[in-house]
N, C-alpha and C positions, 0 to 999 in steps of 0.2 A: 708425640714424635714419630717420625718415619723410622720403622725398624728394619727396613730393607737397606743394606750397606750400599746396593747399586744406586739407590736414590738419595742416600744420606752420607755425604763424604765426611761429616764430622764423626758419625758413628764408626765409619771405616777407620778414620785416624785413631780413635780410641782402641778399636779392636786390634789394630796392628801394634799399638803399645803394649797391649795385654797378651797377645798371642805371638807376636813377632812374625817372621816371614822366612820361608825356605826359597833357595835360589835355584832355579832349573839350570841344567847344563847349557841350554841355549843362550844364557846371558853372558854379556861379556863386561863385567863390572870394571875390570882394569882399564879399559879404554873409555867406558861410557860414563862412569860415576867419579864423584869426588872420593878421595881415599878416606877410610875410616880412621879418624884421629881421636884416640881415647884421651882426651884432655879434660882438665878441670875435674868435676865430680864424677865423671863416667857416663852420663846420659847421652853424650854425643858419641856413643860407641857403636851407632848404627849407620844405616844407609840414608843419606840426605836425599830427599826427593819431595815432588809436589803432586798432590792429589788434585782432583777436579775442585772448582771453586777457589783455586789458588791457595789451598791448604798446604803449608809447608810441614814436613814431618821428618823425624829421624827414626827409622824402622829398625828394630832389633833383628839382627840376623846372625850374630855370632854367638849369642848366649845359648846356654843348653836348652832352654824352654822353646826357643825358636825352631829347633830342629824337629819339634814335634807339631809345629804350627799346621793348621788346615789351609793356610794362605801359601801360595807359591807364585813366584815371579818367573814369567816366561817372555822371551823375545820372540816376536813373530813379525816377519816383513819389516824388520828395522824398528818396530814399535814394542815397547815394554807394557805388558798387561798382567794385571793381578788376577789370579784365579783363587776361588775358595773351593777346594776339593775340585771338582770338574766344572764348576760354574764361573764363567767370565765375569768378573766383578767391575773392574774399572781399569782405565790406562794409568800409567805411572810415568811421570817425567822425572828422570834422574837428573839431579843438579851436578853438572860437570865440575872438575876441580878448578877453582879459581886460578887464573894465570899468575896472579901475584904470589901465590904459594911457592912458586920456584924462584922467585926473585929474592935478592939478598939486600939487607939494609946497608948503610954506609959502613957500619961496623963489621960487616961480613956475615951477619947472622940470617939464617933462612927465615923468610917471612911467615911460613906456616908454623914455625916454632915460637912466634910472638903472639899472633892472634889467629882465632879460627872462625870462620863463618858458621853461624847457627840459625839458618833461615836467611833472612835478610839483613841481619845485623852481625857485627863483629864482637866476639867475646875475648877479653884479655884478662889473663891472671897474672899481674906484673910482679908478683912478690914471691917470697920463698915459700916452701911447702907449709901447709897447715901444721901448727905446733903440736896438735893432738897426735900426729904421726911420729913426732919426735920423743914422746913421753915414754918412760919406762915404768910400768907396761904401757903400751900404746893405748890412747883414749879416743881414737878416731871414731867418727860415726861408722857404724857397722856396714852400711850400704855403700860408702864412699870409696873411690879409687884415685883420689887426688895424690896420695903418697906413692901410687904405682906409676903415675903419669909424669909429675913434675921432674925434669931432668932427663926423662926418656923420650918422650914426645914433644915436650916443651922445653924452652930455655928456663933454667931455674931462676935466673934474674935477667930482667928485660930493661934495657936503658930507655929513658924518656924519649930520646931521639929516635930509637928503634920503633918505639910504639907509634909515634907521630908518622913515621914514614909508612909504616904498615897501614895505618888508618887512612892516610891520603891514597895509598894504592888501592885500598878496598873501595873508597869513595869514587875514585876515577874509573875503576873498572865495573863496579856493581851498583853505583849510585846509592850507597848505604847512607842512612839518616840517623842511625843509632849506634852508640859505642857503649859497651857494657863492662865496667871494671868489677873484678871479683877478688876477694881475698879470703884466706882461711883464718884461723885463730893463731895469735902470736904469743903473747905473754900478758898477764894481767896489768903489767906497768906500761905497756906499749899502747900507743894510739894508732888504730888501724887507718883512720882517715888522714893523719899526717903522713903516712907512707904514700897514700894514693894522691895527695894534693898536687905534687909536681906533674904527674901525668894528666890529671883533669885540667889544670891550668894550660898545659901546653896544648892539648888536644883541643880545648875549647877555643883558645886563641887562635890556633892555626887553621882550624876547620869550621868552627861554629856549629858543629853537629850536635844532636841530643846526646845527653850523657846520663847513663844510669849507674849506680853504685850499690854494690851488695857486699857487706862486711858484717861480721858480728857486731852487736851493739857496742858503740864506743863508750868508754867510761865518762866522757865529758859531753854532756847533751849539747852544749853550746857549739860544739864542732859542727852540728848539722845546720845551724844558723849560717855558719861560714860556707858550708856546701851550697846552700841556697844563694847566697851572695855571689858565689862563682858561676852560678847559672846551671848547677846541676838540675836535671829534669825529673829524675825519678830515683827513689832509694827503696831497697828491698831487704828483707831480713828472713834468713831460713831457720825458722823455728822447727822446722821439719814434722813435729808431731805435737798434737794438742793433748793427748792422754798423758797425764803425768807418769805413769807407770811405764808406758811404751817408750816415752821420751827418755827416761832414765835407762832402760835396757838397750835401747838402740843407739842413743847419743851420749855415752858416759862422760866424755869430756865437756860437752855443753851443759850437761846437768851438773857437773862438779865445779866448773869454772865460770859459767855464765848464768844459768838457770832460766826457767821460762818466764818469770816475772819481769826480768830485765828486758827480754825480748818484747814482751807485751807492752811495757811501759814506753819503750823506745819507739815502737810502731805508733802508739797513741800520740806521743810528742811529735814526731815527724809528719804524721798525718794532719795534725793541726797547723804545723809550721807551712808544709808545702802545699796543702790543699786537698781536696778529695781526689781520689784516683791516682795520685802521683807517688803513693807509698803502697808497697806490697808485703804481705805476710806469705811466706812460702811454706807449703807443706807437701808431705809425700803421701799420696793416696795409696793404700794398700798394705801399709805397715801398722795400721790401727783400724779401728771399726769405722764404717762409712759414717756412722752417727757422730763420731768424735771429729772426723774431718769436716762434717757439715757444721758442727758447733764452732770449729775454728773459723770457718768462712763467715759465719754470722757474727762472731765476735769482731773480726777484722772490719766488716762492714758497719758495725756499730760505731766505729771510731773514724769511719771514712776511707778506710784502706781497702784495696782490691785484694784477691787472693790469687796466688799463682800456685796451681795444683800440678805437681809432677805425678806421673804414674810410676810407682815403684818398678824399677828394673833391676833384676838380680844380675849385676855385672860380673863378668869374669874376674876372677883374682880377688874380689872382695870377700869379706866374712860372711855375707849373705848371698853368695853366688848360688847356692843350692835351694834358697828360699823360693816358694812359688809366686809368680806374678799374680796380681789381683784378678778377680773375675770381672768380666765386662758388665754384668748385670749390677754388681755392687758399686760400680764406678758411676753408672748413668746418674743416679740422684745426686751424687757429689757435684758433677760438672753442670747438671742442670741447676742446683742451687747457687753454684758460683756465679752464674749470670743472673739469675733472679734477684739476688740481694743488690746487685748493681743497679738494676732497673728500679727496685723498690726504695733504694736510698738515694737516688740520683747521683751515683757514683760513675764518672766517665770511664768508659771501657772501649778499647779499640780506637781511641782518638788519634794516637800518633801516627804520622805518615809512614808508609812503607815499613812498618815493623811487623814482620811475620816471623813467628818463632817455631822452630821445628822440634824443639825439645819438650814443649808442653802444648796442651790445649789452652789458648788464651781465653780469658774471661768473656770476651764477646763471641768466641767460638762455641760457648755454652748454648748459643741460640739454637744449635742442632738438637739440643735435648729437651726443649720446651715442649710440654704437652699441648699448649694452646698459644701459639705466637700471637694471634690476634688479641689475646688478653693484654698483651704488653705493647701493642702496636705504637702507641704514642711514645713510650719510653725508648723503644727501638728506633723510631723516627728522630728523636732528639739526639740519640747516640750518632747517628748517621750524619746529622747536620753539624754536630761538633766536629766530627772527623773531617768533613768537607771544609769547615772554617779554619781549623788548625792547620790542615795540609796547605791551604793557600797562604796562611800568614807565615808558615815556616818556610815556604818556598820564596816568598818575597824577601823575607829577613836574610835568607841564605844568599839570594842574588844580590841584595844590597851589600852584603859583607865582602863579597868577591867581585862586585861590579865595579 
């Protein structure tokens, strides 16, 4: 892989996740950038921007570790540039605040408190705060900030009509193709998917957009069969950590009330149901050994699932805000393997049209970390062909629905 961040935007994206960035006084983020909205799990706590190669990213600038970053953002002659110490590295395109953020739904709610852009898709947390935050003592995952954000920067409850209006506004302004629904833990007797069904049905019917769902594993496996019938395109599960001891330490509520085996069993079931590449196991790199993260990636691939790998971010206000972010060199083998297993197992990655994620390095973005891309040239070519075919199919289907 190319080790010069000036020539490898994927490596630059990773370094910015791990090191953060300082802001020079020449910058004018209030006018030029989208506001920092600390919603959902906290990863969206940074600066929404785009690197070269159209790589979307969310750069930590508020956290304590970012204040010591070798990277600094400057504005020169109206252009934003990233410097590493005194070396000019790359231009940075700040993503402006979407116009629909300031609009209100028919019920009077501010749209930015209903859904948040995260790259080119909209993320919606339509339900009450994760139940782990309401337990005494609290059992929330120690890196999580959901309980700090719901009701503060997000509406605690969001009506179906509110969500549909916001999705339509995002589609009209930004041509989004993907809507991602997310929930936390509720109660062992509640079905997560039942809560989301009205939103899924309405958004699918009204827009025809691609829909992703992320919840803790539902206790009734057949509910996922219903999701497939409704046209849900992607499901994901935040197992967070693969190492059992670290899982118990960092995710006490998930350990006590869900457990890892239930996650793994549900991922395997859904992968067989939905097909290769349409199910993801989510892990956080940097809170366990790189070897454990790679083992998780290989396990998911063995059942046909992709891996979503988040770089741990010690977000302000969380239990782990003073915990150090991971080292870049430790992360490179993880993200390399994330892509290699897709190529080795014929798992589609990067196929969905116009889905660029700012919060993570996507599986197909692991191409930036391959030591020898030529070794995988056939697999890479097949991935690109699948992307073009599916993009054309989706565009035709959407035009037919609204035509």
